[in-house]
Each structure stands twice: as C-alpha cells, then as structure tokens.
N, CA, C and O atoms as a GROMACS GRO file, in nm:
protein
  472
    1MET      N    1  16.859   9.393   8.973
    1MET     CA    2  16.729   9.374   9.043
    1MET      C    3  16.754   9.418   9.208
    1MET      O    4  16.852   9.382   9.272
    2ASP      N    5  16.660   9.492   9.252
    2ASP     CA    6  16.748   9.574   9.410
    2ASP      C    7  16.710   9.452   9.502
    2ASP      O    8  16.643   9.362   9.452
    3THR      N    9  16.737   9.445   9.597
    3THR     CA   10  16.708   9.380   9.727
    3THR      C   11  16.570   9.354   9.733
    3THR      O   12  16.525   9.240   9.732
    4LEU      N   13  16.499   9.458   9.739
    4LEU     CA   14  16.382   9.480   9.789
    4LEU      C   15  16.268   9.415   9.677
    4LEU      O   16  16.152   9.415   9.717
    5THR      N   17  16.300   9.346   9.505
    5THR     CA   18  16.218   9.258   9.476
    5THR      C   19  16.316   9.090   9.487
    5THR      O   20  16.257   8.984   9.469
    6GLU      N   21  16.458   9.095   9.516
    6GLU     CA   22  16.486   8.978   9.518
    6GLU      C   23  16.446   8.892   9.636
    6GLU      O   24  16.471   8.772   9.626
    7ALA      N   25  16.363   8.957   9.794
    7ALA     CA   26  16.383   8.869   9.882
    7ALA      C   27  16.251   8.803   9.844
    7ALA      O   28  16.239   8.707   9.920
    8PRO      N   29  16.165   8.808   9.777
    8PRO     CA   30  16.047   8.749   9.790
    8PRO      C   31  16.088   8.592   9.721
    8PRO      O   32  16.057   8.489   9.780
    9PHE      N   33  16.163   8.593   9.585
    9PHE     CA   34  16.215   8.540   9.520
    9PHE      C   35  16.310   8.399   9.614
    9PHE      O   36  16.306   8.276   9.603
   10THR      N   37  16.390   8.493   9.704
   10THR     CA   38  16.469   8.373   9.772
   10THR      C   39  16.442   8.316   9.892
   10THR      O   40  16.505   8.243   9.969
   11ASP      N   41  16.318   8.374   9.890
   11ASP     CA   42  16.212   8.312  10.074
   11ASP      C   43  16.213   8.214  10.003
   11ASP      O   44  16.276   8.109  10.013
   12LEU      N   45  16.130   8.255   9.917
   12LEU     CA   46  16.037   8.100   9.860
   12LEU      C   47  16.154   8.014   9.845
   12LEU      O   48  16.154   7.915   9.918
   13LEU      N   49  16.251   8.028   9.769
   13LEU     CA   50  16.316   7.922   9.668
   13LEU      C   51  16.440   7.836   9.847
   13LEU      O   52  16.499   7.728   9.835
   14GLU      N   53  16.443   7.913   9.970
   14GLU     CA   54  16.447   7.870  10.084
   14GLU      C   55  16.342   7.741  10.152
   14GLU      O   56  16.356   7.627  10.195
   15ALA      N   57  16.237   7.836  10.130
   15ALA     CA   58  16.098   7.738  10.154
   15ALA      C   59  16.079   7.616  10.123
   15ALA      O   60  16.062   7.518  10.196
   16LEU      N   61  16.086   7.628   9.974
   16LEU     CA   62  16.125   7.493   9.904
   16LEU      C   63  16.217   7.384   9.946
   16LEU      O   64  16.191   7.265   9.962
   17ALA      N   65  16.345   7.458   9.965
   17ALA     CA   66  16.449   7.361  10.005
   17ALA      C   67  16.446   7.306  10.102
   17ALA      O   68  16.492   7.194  10.126
   18ALA      N   69  16.365   7.409  10.205
   18ALA     CA   70  16.296   7.365  10.352
   18ALA      C   71  16.235   7.223  10.323
   18ALA      O   72  16.267   7.140  10.408
   19ALA      N   73  16.180   7.192  10.255
   19ALA     CA   74  16.041   7.096  10.208
   19ALA      C   75  16.109   7.022  10.137
   19ALA      O   76  16.041   6.989  10.040
   20ASP      N   77  16.218   6.974  10.135
   20ASP     CA   78  16.310   6.915  10.054
   20ASP      C   79  16.276   6.926   9.940
   20ASP      O   80  16.257   6.811   9.899
   21VAL      N   81  16.249   7.033   9.827
   21VAL     CA   82  16.235   7.031   9.650
   21VAL      C   83  16.355   7.114   9.651
   21VAL      O   84  16.374   7.229   9.691
   22GLN      N   85  16.428   7.029   9.597
   22GLN     CA   86  16.546   7.103   9.437
   22GLN      C   87  16.483   7.206   9.370
   22GLN      O   88  16.408   7.174   9.279
   23ALA      N   89  16.501   7.349   9.403
   23ALA     CA   90  16.411   7.488   9.289
   23ALA      C   91  16.584   7.589   9.281
   23ALA      O   92  16.690   7.620   9.336
   24SER      N   93  16.512   7.597   9.189
   24SER     CA   94  16.622   7.730   9.118
   24SER      C   95  16.542   7.829   9.058
   24SER      O   96  16.420   7.815   9.042
   25MET      N   97  16.607   7.931   9.023
   25MET     CA   98  16.488   7.982   8.886
   25MET      C   99  16.643   8.001   8.780
   25MET      O  100  16.654   8.094   8.700
   26ASP      N  101  16.748   7.900   8.799
   26ASP     CA  102  16.827   7.894   8.658
   26ASP      C  103  16.797   7.757   8.620
   26ASP      O  104  16.860   7.663   8.668
   27PRO      N  105  16.719   7.744   8.552
   27PRO     CA  106  16.667   7.582   8.485
   27PRO      C  107  16.818   7.492   8.462
   27PRO      O  108  16.832   7.370   8.462
   28ALA      N  109  16.907   7.584   8.448
   28ALA     CA  110  17.049   7.489   8.418
   28ALA      C  111  17.133   7.435   8.563
   28ALA      O  112  17.236   7.369   8.579
   29ASP      N  113  17.057   7.485   8.634
   29ASP     CA  114  17.116   7.416   8.819
   29ASP      C  115  17.012   7.314   8.865
   29ASP      O  116  17.031   7.266   8.977
   30LEU      N  117  16.922   7.281   8.808
   30LEU     CA  118  16.823   7.157   8.888
   30LEU      C  119  16.896   7.057   8.807
   30LEU      O  120  16.943   7.047   8.694
   31ASN      N  121  16.881   6.970   8.946
   31ASN     CA  122  16.912   6.790   8.935
   31ASN      C  123  16.758   6.757   8.959
   31ASN      O  124  16.697   6.786   9.061
   32LEU      N  125  16.706   6.693   8.852
   32LEU     CA  126  16.542   6.652   8.828
   32LEU      C  127  16.589   6.548   8.925
   32LEU      O  128  16.703   6.522   8.962
   33PRO      N  129  16.455   6.483   8.965
   33PRO     CA  130  16.289   6.614   8.996
   33PRO      C  131  16.381   6.733   9.067
   33PRO      O  132  16.492   6.741   9.119
   34GLY      N  133  16.298   6.796   9.047
   34GLY     CA  134  16.301   6.980   9.055
   34GLY      C  135  16.208   7.029   9.011
   34GLY      O  136  16.129   6.966   8.942
   35ALA      N  137  16.193   7.169   9.044
   35ALA     CA  138  16.104   7.274   9.057
   35ALA      C  139  16.247   7.412   9.021
   35ALA      O  140  16.361   7.426   9.065
   36TRP      N  141  16.161   7.495   8.918
   36TRP     CA  142  16.233   7.598   8.805
   36TRP      C  143  16.110   7.733   8.822
   36TRP      O  144  16.003   7.735   8.761
   37LEU      N  145  16.156   7.836   8.917
   37LEU     CA  146  16.134   7.955   8.943
   37LEU      C  147  16.118   8.039   8.805
   37LEU      O  148  16.220   8.061   8.739
   38ALA      N  149  15.981   8.089   8.756
   38ALA     CA  150  16.034   8.154   8.607
   38ALA      C  151  15.940   8.297   8.675
   38ALA      O  152  15.860   8.279   8.767
   39LEU      N  153  15.959   8.407   8.628
   39LEU     CA  154  15.908   8.564   8.662
   39LEU      C  155  15.831   8.547   8.526
   39LEU      O  156  15.888   8.541   8.417
   40ASP      N  157  15.680   8.541   8.547
   40ASP     CA  158  15.562   8.598   8.409
   40ASP      C  159  15.606   8.708   8.408
   40ASP      O  160  15.702   8.719   8.332
   41GLN      N  161  15.574   8.814   8.469
   41GLN     CA  162  15.539   8.937   8.463
   41GLN      C  163  15.510   9.026   8.589
   41GLN      O  164  15.448   8.965   8.676
   42PHE      N  165  15.545   9.173   8.624
   42PHE     CA  166  15.526   9.245   8.739
   42PHE      C  167  15.343   9.327   8.687
   42PHE      O  168  15.270   9.363   8.596
   43ARG      N  169  15.355   9.318   8.781
   43ARG     CA  170  15.159   9.337   8.804
   43ARG      C  171  15.183   9.546   8.908
   43ARG      O  172  15.274   9.600   8.972
   44GLY      N  173  15.083   9.575   8.875
   44GLY     CA  174  15.074   9.696   8.943
   44GLY      C  175  15.148   9.690   9.146
   44GLY      O  176  15.216   9.610   9.210
   45VAL      N  177  15.090   9.808   9.172
   45VAL     CA  178  15.166   9.815   9.319
   45VAL      C  179  15.001   9.822   9.368
   45VAL      O  180  14.912   9.890   9.319
   46ASN      N  181  14.994   9.692   9.521
   46ASN     CA  182  14.866   9.750   9.511
   46ASN      C  183  14.847   9.885   9.704
   46ASN      O  184  14.936   9.944   9.766
   47VAL      N  185  14.726   9.878   9.723
   47VAL     CA  186  14.717   9.960   9.850
   47VAL      C  187  14.817   9.955   9.912
   47VAL      O  188  14.876  10.060   9.938
   48ALA      N  189  14.858   9.847   9.948
   48ALA     CA  190  14.980   9.863  10.076
   48ALA      C  191  15.127   9.877  10.002
   48ALA      O  192  15.236   9.845  10.050
   49GLY      N  193  15.107   9.921   9.904
   49GLY     CA  194  15.241   9.940   9.835
   49GLY      C  195  15.351   9.806   9.796
   49GLY      O  196  15.474   9.804   9.791
   50GLN      N  197  15.278   9.730   9.780
   50GLN     CA  198  15.330   9.586   9.737
   50GLN      C  199  15.323   9.602   9.554
   50GLN      O  200  15.234   9.648   9.483
   51LEU      N  201  15.469   9.537   9.514
   51LEU     CA  202  15.450   9.491   9.379
   51LEU      C  203  15.407   9.357   9.370
   51LEU      O  204  15.445   9.269   9.447
   52ARG      N  205  15.304   9.334   9.250
   52ARG     CA  206  15.288   9.182   9.230
   52ARG      C  207  15.338   9.134   9.141
   52ARG      O  208  15.327   9.182   9.028
   53MET      N  209  15.440   8.978   9.178
   53MET     CA  210  15.500   8.948   9.074
   53MET      C  211  15.451   8.821   9.046
   53MET      O  212  15.434   8.738   9.135
   54GLU      N  213  15.426   8.799   8.924
   54GLU     CA  214  15.336   8.678   8.893
   54GLU      C  215  15.448   8.569   8.867
   54GLU      O  216  15.544   8.619   8.808
   55CYS      N  217  15.459   8.459   8.889
   55CYS     CA  218  15.542   8.312   8.848
   55CYS      C  219  15.506   8.222   8.832
   55CYS      O  220  15.403   8.192   8.893
   56ARG      N  221  15.564   8.128   8.744
   56ARG     CA  222  15.526   8.025   8.760
   56ARG      C  223  15.636   7.883   8.781
   56ARG      O  224  15.740   7.876   8.716
   57LEU      N  225  15.599   7.788   8.870
   57LEU     CA  226  15.711   7.728   8.948
   57LEU      C  227  15.680   7.565   8.856
   57LEU      O  228  15.577   7.502   8.882
   58PHE      N  229  15.756   7.525   8.776
   58PHE     CA  230  15.749   7.466   8.746
   58PHE      C  231  15.782   7.329   8.793
   58PHE      O  232  15.901   7.302   8.803
   59LEU      N  233  15.694   7.239   8.824
   59LEU     CA  234  15.792   7.115   8.886
   59LEU      C  235  15.788   7.011   8.766
   59LEU      O  236  15.707   6.985   8.677
   60ILE      N  237  15.928   6.957   8.810
   60ILE     CA  238  15.965   6.890   8.654
   60ILE      C  239  16.028   6.783   8.689
   60ILE      O  240  16.122   6.773   8.767
   61SER      N  241  15.948   6.662   8.601
   61SER     CA  242  16.015   6.497   8.620
   61SER      C  243  16.125   6.476   8.524
   61SER      O  244  16.112   6.541   8.421
   62PRO      N  245  16.220   6.408   8.531
   62PRO     CA  246  16.329   6.350   8.417
   62PRO      C  247  16.261   6.271   8.384
   62PRO      O  248  16.305   6.246   8.272
   63GLU      N  249  16.140   6.176   8.408
   63GLU     CA  250  16.083   6.095   8.296
   63GLU      C  251  16.092   6.140   8.158
   63GLU      O  252  16.104   6.261   8.136
   64ILE      N  253  16.087   6.057   8.064
   64ILE     CA  254  16.038   6.124   7.951
   64ILE      C  255  15.914   6.044   7.955
   64ILE      O  256  15.835   6.119   7.898
   65ASP      N  257  15.861   5.956   7.981
   65ASP     CA  258  15.713   5.901   8.009
   65ASP      C  259  15.616   5.925   8.080
   65ASP      O  260  15.585   5.868   8.184
   66PRO      N  261  15.550   6.036   8.014
   66PRO     CA  262  15.416   6.056   8.151
   66PRO      C  263  15.378   6.014   8.249
   66PRO      O  264  15.356   6.074   8.355
   67LEU      N  265  15.362   5.878   8.218
   67LEU     CA  266  15.302   5.783   8.324
   67LEU      C  267  15.412   5.761   8.410
   67LEU      O  268  15.382   5.777   8.528
   68ARG      N  269  15.515   5.734   8.391
   68ARG     CA  270  15.618   5.663   8.458
   68ARG      C  271  15.617   5.822   8.534
   68ARG      O  272  15.606   5.793   8.653
   69ALA      N  273  15.622   5.932   8.527
   69ALA     CA  274  15.651   6.091   8.532
   69ALA      C  275  15.552   6.149   8.668
   69ALA      O  276  15.578   6.223   8.762
   70ILE      N  277  15.451   6.088   8.632
   70ILE     CA  278  15.328   6.066   8.783
   70ILE      C  279  15.359   6.067   8.894
   70ILE      O  280  15.305   6.150   8.966
   71GLY      N  281  15.476   5.961   8.959
   71GLY     CA  282  15.495   5.936   9.081
   71GLY      C  283  15.605   6.078   9.082
   71GLY      O  284  15.603   6.152   9.180
   72HIS      N  285  15.660   6.094   9.011
   72HIS     CA  286  15.790   6.219   9.049
   72HIS      C  287  15.687   6.380   9.088
   72HIS      O  288  15.676   6.432   9.199
   73LEU      N  289  15.637   6.420   8.980
   73LEU     CA  290  15.514   6.556   9.001
   73LEU      C  291  15.412   6.498   9.143
   73LEU      O  292  15.391   6.563   9.245
   74GLY      N  293  15.378   6.404   9.121
   74GLY     CA  294  15.284   6.401   9.255
   74GLY      C  295  15.365   6.446   9.400
   74GLY      O  296  15.319   6.521   9.485
   75GLU      N  297  15.482   6.387   9.404
   75GLU     CA  298  15.547   6.355   9.517
   75GLU      C  299  15.616   6.549   9.538
   75GLU      O  300  15.636   6.613   9.641
   76LEU      N  301  15.633   6.584   9.402
   76LEU     CA  302  15.686   6.725   9.405
   76LEU      C  303  15.612   6.841   9.465
   76LEU      O  304  15.649   6.939   9.528
   77HIS      N  305  15.445   6.779   9.408
   77HIS     CA  306  15.326   6.855   9.425
   77HIS      C  307  15.316   6.901   9.575
   77HIS      O  308  15.317   7.012   9.629
   78ALA      N  309  15.301   6.741   9.631
   78ALA     CA  310  15.287   6.790   9.800
   78ALA      C  311  15.355   6.811   9.853
   78ALA      O  312  15.336   6.873   9.957
   79LYS      N  313  15.447   6.782   9.823
   79LYS     CA  314  15.569   6.938   9.903
   79LYS      C  315  15.578   7.076   9.880
   79LYS      O  316  15.604   7.174   9.949
   80VAL      N  317  15.562   7.065   9.818
   80VAL     CA  318  15.520   7.232   9.713
   80VAL      C  319  15.405   7.269   9.789
   80VAL      O  320  15.413   7.376   9.849
   81LEU      N  321  15.298   7.199   9.801
   81LEU     CA  322  15.147   7.240   9.878
   81LEU      C  323  15.170   7.270  10.057
   81LEU      O  324  15.090   7.333  10.125
   82THR      N  325  15.301   7.205  10.108
   82THR     CA  326  15.346   7.247  10.218
   82THR      C  327  15.380   7.417  10.238
   82THR      O  328  15.331   7.487  10.326
   83VAL      N  329  15.458   7.454  10.154
   83VAL     CA  330  15.507   7.561  10.134
   83VAL      C  331  15.420   7.656  10.103
   83VAL      O  332  15.422   7.758  10.171
   84LEU      N  333  15.339   7.644  10.010
   84LEU     CA  334  15.215   7.737   9.945
   84LEU      C  335  15.088   7.746   9.872
   84LEU      O  336  15.088   7.638   9.813
   85THR      N  337  14.989   7.800   9.842
   85THR     CA  338  14.860   7.787   9.817
   85THR      C  339  14.919   7.833   9.672
   85THR      O  340  14.981   7.938   9.656
   86PRO      N  341  14.894   7.753   9.583
   86PRO     CA  342  14.853   7.793   9.423
   86PRO      C  343  14.782   7.906   9.416
   86PRO      O  344  14.686   7.928   9.489
   87ASP      N  345  14.841   8.018   9.293
   87ASP     CA  346  14.723   8.116   9.328
   87ASP      C  347  14.654   8.140   9.139
   87ASP      O  348  14.630   8.233   9.062
   88GLY      N  349  14.646   7.977   9.138
   88GLY     CA  350  14.527   7.969   9.030
   88GLY      C  351  14.537   7.793   8.951
   88GLY      O  352  14.593   7.721   9.034
   89PRO      N  353  14.503   7.715   8.829
   89PRO     CA  354  14.462   7.636   8.848
   89PRO      C  355  14.616   7.592   8.814
   89PRO      O  356  14.694   7.664   8.752
   90VAL      N  357  14.651   7.448   8.870
   90VAL     CA  358  14.753   7.388   8.818
   90VAL      C  359  14.751   7.289   8.721
   90VAL      O  360  14.678   7.190   8.717
   91VAL      N  361  14.862   7.330   8.621
   91VAL     CA  362  14.809   7.253   8.533
   91VAL      C  363  14.941   7.148   8.413
   91VAL      O  364  15.021   7.225   8.359
   92SER      N  365  14.960   7.015   8.380
   92SER     CA  366  15.033   6.996   8.301
   92SER      C  367  15.091   7.037   8.167
   92SER      O  368  15.036   7.087   8.068
   93GLN      N  369  15.211   7.006   8.187
   93GLN     CA  370  15.268   7.073   8.038
   93GLN      C  371  15.439   6.992   8.049
   93GLN      O  372  15.497   6.932   8.140
   94GLY      N  373  15.485   7.041   7.862
   94GLY     CA  374  15.605   7.001   7.878
   94GLY      C  375  15.672   7.148   7.915
   94GLY      O  376  15.633   7.265   7.926
   95VAL      N  377  15.803   7.068   7.927
   95VAL     CA  378  15.912   7.187   7.995
   95VAL      C  379  16.013   7.142   7.907
   95VAL      O  380  16.041   7.024   7.889
   96VAL      N  381  16.060   7.223   7.861
   96VAL     CA  382  16.232   7.203   7.741
   96VAL      C  383  16.304   7.283   7.870
   96VAL      O  384  16.265   7.381   7.933
   97MET      N  385  16.427   7.200   7.885
   97MET     CA  386  16.569   7.204   7.959
   97MET      C  387  16.646   7.287   7.869
   97MET      O  388  16.611   7.304   7.752
   98PRO      N  389  16.747   7.339   7.918
   98PRO     CA  390  16.889   7.385   7.848
   98PRO      C  391  16.952   7.255   7.834
   98PRO      O  392  16.962   7.165   7.918
   99GLY      N  393  17.002   7.260   7.690
   99GLY     CA  394  17.079   7.141   7.617
   99GLY      C  395  16.973   7.007   7.585
   99GLY      O  396  17.010   6.893   7.557
  100ASP      N  397  16.852   7.049   7.596
  100ASP     CA  398  16.815   6.884   7.580
  100ASP      C  399  16.679   6.950   7.493
  100ASP      O  400  16.616   7.029   7.564
  101PRO      N  401  16.635   6.936   7.386
  101PRO     CA  402  16.501   6.963   7.296
  101PRO      C  403  16.403   6.897   7.352
  101PRO      O  404  16.290   6.938   7.328
  102THR      N  405  16.414   6.802   7.422
  102THR     CA  406  16.323   6.700   7.426
  102THR      C  407  16.222   6.698   7.555
  102THR      O  408  16.244   6.647   7.664
  103PRO      N  409  16.094   6.773   7.508
  103PRO     CA  410  15.993   6.830   7.637
  103PRO      C  411  15.979   6.717   7.765
  103PRO      O  412  15.969   6.595   7.750
  104LEU      N  413  15.980   6.791   7.897
  104LEU     CA  414  15.963   6.638   8.031
  104LEU      C  415  15.828   6.699   8.071
  104LEU      O  416  15.783   6.812   8.052
  105PRO      N  417  15.779   6.600   8.126
  105PRO     CA  418  15.640   6.627   8.173
  105PRO      C  419  15.651   6.754   8.256
  105PRO      O  420  15.758   6.808   8.231
  106ALA      N  421  15.598   6.802   8.320
  106ALA     CA  422  15.578   6.902   8.440
  106ALA      C  423  15.447   6.940   8.441
  106ALA      O  424  15.363   6.924   8.352
  107LEU      N  425  15.432   7.003   8.570
  107LEU     CA  426  15.324   7.057   8.615
  107LEU      C  427  15.354   7.213   8.676
  107LEU      O  428  15.424   7.247   8.772
  108SER      N  429  15.256   7.312   8.564
  108SER     CA  430  15.266   7.478   8.598
  108SER      C  431  15.209   7.513   8.756
  108SER      O  432  15.099   7.465   8.783
  109VAL      N  433  15.252   7.563   8.821
  109VAL     CA  434  15.186   7.656   8.952
  109VAL      C  435  15.154   7.762   8.946
  109VAL      O  436  15.249   7.795   8.875
  110PRO      N  437  15.114   7.831   8.956
  110PRO     CA  438  15.123   8.022   8.939
  110PRO      C  439  15.126   8.015   9.092
  110PRO      O  440  15.066   7.949   9.177
  111VAL      N  441  15.229   8.117   9.093
  111VAL     CA  442  15.252   8.177   9.256
  111VAL      C  443  15.239   8.315   9.226
  111VAL      O  444  15.254   8.364   9.113
  112TYR      N  445  15.211   8.377   9.329
  112TYR     CA  446  15.221   8.553   9.339
  112TYR      C  447  15.328   8.573   9.434
  112TYR      O  448  15.327   8.522   9.546
  113LEU      N  449  15.431   8.655   9.384
  113LEU     CA  450  15.508   8.687   9.508
  113LEU      C  451  15.501   8.869   9.510
  113LEU      O  452  15.490   8.952   9.420
  114TYR      N  453  15.510   8.876   9.638
  114TYR     CA  454  15.484   9.046   9.669
  114TYR      C  455  15.632   9.122   9.738
  114TYR      O  456  15.704   9.037   9.790
  115THR      N  457  15.671   9.222   9.743
  115THR     CA  458  15.783   9.270   9.778
  115THR      C  459  15.668   9.352   9.937
  115THR      O  460  15.548   9.353   9.965
  116ASN      N  461  15.792   9.406   9.997
  116ASN     CA  462  15.774   9.414  10.120
  116ASN      C  463  15.687   9.583  10.123
  116ASN      O  464  15.671   9.637  10.233
  117GLY      N  465  15.651   9.634  10.029
  117GLY     CA  466  15.598   9.772  10.067
  117GLY      C  467  15.696   9.860  10.046
  117GLY      O  468  15.815   9.842  10.022
  118ALA      N  469  15.623   9.971  10.059
  118ALA     CA  470  15.655  10.121  10.094
  118ALA      C  471  15.655  10.100  10.268
  118ALA      O  472  15.677  10.196  10.342
   0.00000   0.00000   0.00000
C-alpha cells in the first residue's frame, strides 16, 4: 500500500485512539472491547481525484452473551460517534476473532475513507 492510501486508515485509527477506542486493522492485535477496521472494497475516483475505500469498523465485545455485550457495544458506539458519522446503517452481527471459533457480539459500522486526491 502506498502512502497515498495509508494515511486515511492511520488517521482514523489515531482519531479512535484519541477517543479512547482501541482499534486496529489486525484483529489479533486487539484486547477487547475494541474496534477492528476492515477494508471491504475500493471504489472509483471521484471528481476531486479521491479514491473511495469502503470499510467496516467492527465494534466488538468480549462478552459472549449478547445481553451483557450491550454495555460494551453501547460505550464503544458512543465513543466512535465522537470521531465519525457512519456511512450507512449500523447493524449487529457476530464476529469471529483469530484463534477462537466462537462468534462475539459486534456492531458493524460502515465507514468510507478517501485518499487525498490528485
């Protein structure tokens, strides 16, 4: 990945850290509760010369029980909203972390990141 496309990811991860949200693009690096930033797809370049990168920010609770996970997910979601506005509906889903086949309760937050352009 060149520096043109790294900056939006790094900027978001740093903003999340400043909002007291542990976040990484590598789920193995997370100590839950935390946020996993995953790239879904690249979209075309817009009129400003920016490449759109469509991502998912998975807010993940360490609690297996969904009812007990609500507290973690609500707190993470509130902190994330101080940093960004989701680019679509936030939905719940299970997320499987490395080394453990048990899905953990999570919220999937769509986020669009953009390169600096030409």
